[in-house]
C-alpha positions in Angstrom: -17.3 -9.3 -15.8 -14.9 -6.6 -16.4 -14.4 -3.0 -17.1 -13.4 -2.6 -20.8 -12.3 -6.2 -20.8 -9.0 -5.7 -18.6 -10.0 -5.2 -15.1 -11.9 -8.0 -13.3 -14.5 -7.3 -10.4 -13.6 -9.6 -7.5 -15.8 -10.7 -4.7 -15.5 -12.7 -1.6 -16.2 -15.8 -3.6 -13.8 -15.5 -6.6 -10.9 -13.6 -4.7 -8.6 -16.4 -3.7 -9.1 -17.9 -7.2 -8.2 -14.8 -9.1 -5.0 -13.9 -6.9 -3.6 -17.5 -6.8 -1.4 -17.4 -9.8 0.9 -15.0 -11.1 0.9 -11.3 -10.3 -2.5 -9.5 -9.4 -3.0 -6.0 -8.4 -6.1 -5.7 -6.2 -7.6 -2.2 -6.0 -9.9 -2.1 -2.6 -12.0 0.9 -3.4 -15.7 2.2 -2.5 -18.3 3.7 -4.7 -18.6 7.0 -2.4 -14.6 7.4 -2.4 -13.7 10.5 -4.8 -9.8 9.5 -5.1 -11.2 5.7 -6.0 -13.2 7.3 -8.7 -10.0 9.1 -9.8 -8.0 6.2 -9.9 -10.2 4.0 -12.0 -9.1 5.5 -15.6 -5.5 5.2 -14.3 -6.1 1.4 -13.6 -7.6 0.9 -17.0 -4.5 2.5 -18.7 -2.1 0.4 -16.5 -4.0 -2.7 -17.3 -3.6 -2.4 -20.8 0.1 -1.7 -20.4 0.7 -4.9 -18.3 -1.5 -7.3 -20.0 0.1 -10.7 -20.1 2.4 -10.0 -17.3 0.0 -9.2 -14.5 -3.7 -8.9 -13.8 -5.8 -6.0 -12.1 -8.9 -6.6 -10.1 -11.1 -4.1 -7.9 -13.1 -5.2 -5.0 -15.6 -2.9 -3.2 -15.1 -2.7 0.4 -18.7 -2.4 1.2 -20.2 -5.1 -0.8 -17.3 -7.4 0.1 -16.6 -6.9 3.9 -14.9 -10.3 4.6 -12.0 -9.8 2.2 -11.5 -6.2 3.2 -11.5 -7.3 6.7 -9.2 -10.1 6.1 -6.7 -7.3 4.7 -7.4 -4.9 7.4 -8.3 -2.1 4.7 -8.7 1.1 6.7 -8.3 3.5 3.9 -9.5 3.6 0.4 -8.1 3.3 -2.4 -5.5 0.6 -1.2 -3.5 -1.1 -3.9 -2.4 -4.7 -2.7 0.0 -6.4 -5.2 -0.2 -10.3 -4.8 2.0 -12.9 -6.3 0.7 -16.5 -6.4 -1.8 -15.9 -3.8 0.5 -13.9 -1.2 0.7 -10.2 -0.6 4.1 -8.7 -1.4 3.4 -5.1 -1.2 0.6 -2.4 -0.8 0.1 1.4 -1.5 -2.5 3.5 0.0 -3.9 6.5 -1.7 -4.1 7.9 -5.3 -1.2 7.2 -7.4 -0.3 8.1 -11.2 -0.1 5.6 -13.9 3.7 5.5 -14.1 3.8 4.8 -10.1 1.1 2.2 -10.4 2.7 0.4 -13.3 6.4 0.5 -11.7 4.9 -1.0 -8.5 3.1 -3.9 -10.4 6.3 -4.5 -12.5 8.4 -4.9 -9.4 6.8 -8.1 -8.6 7.1 -9.6 -12.1 
């Protein structure tokens, strides 16, 4: 399942498998969050630019509370960058495409 074939929708069940290899940016978001909705097209744009070098996934904090709790998500959107299953960095709040892209490429 993906948005326009570039962003994976993550769940408590598939989260670990999806982040275990390579670089993955995970967007912790909520449907009721305005800045989260504004970030969605930014992530779609960046996903196309980093395709082959990094993956992007989204996880809804309301429906996937186990993972949100595990990473102590208190604000949305929160972007966590993983490399080979380990958190390497995080950003909180709405960001522009160049900032998100540079953030992802810092781990590649």
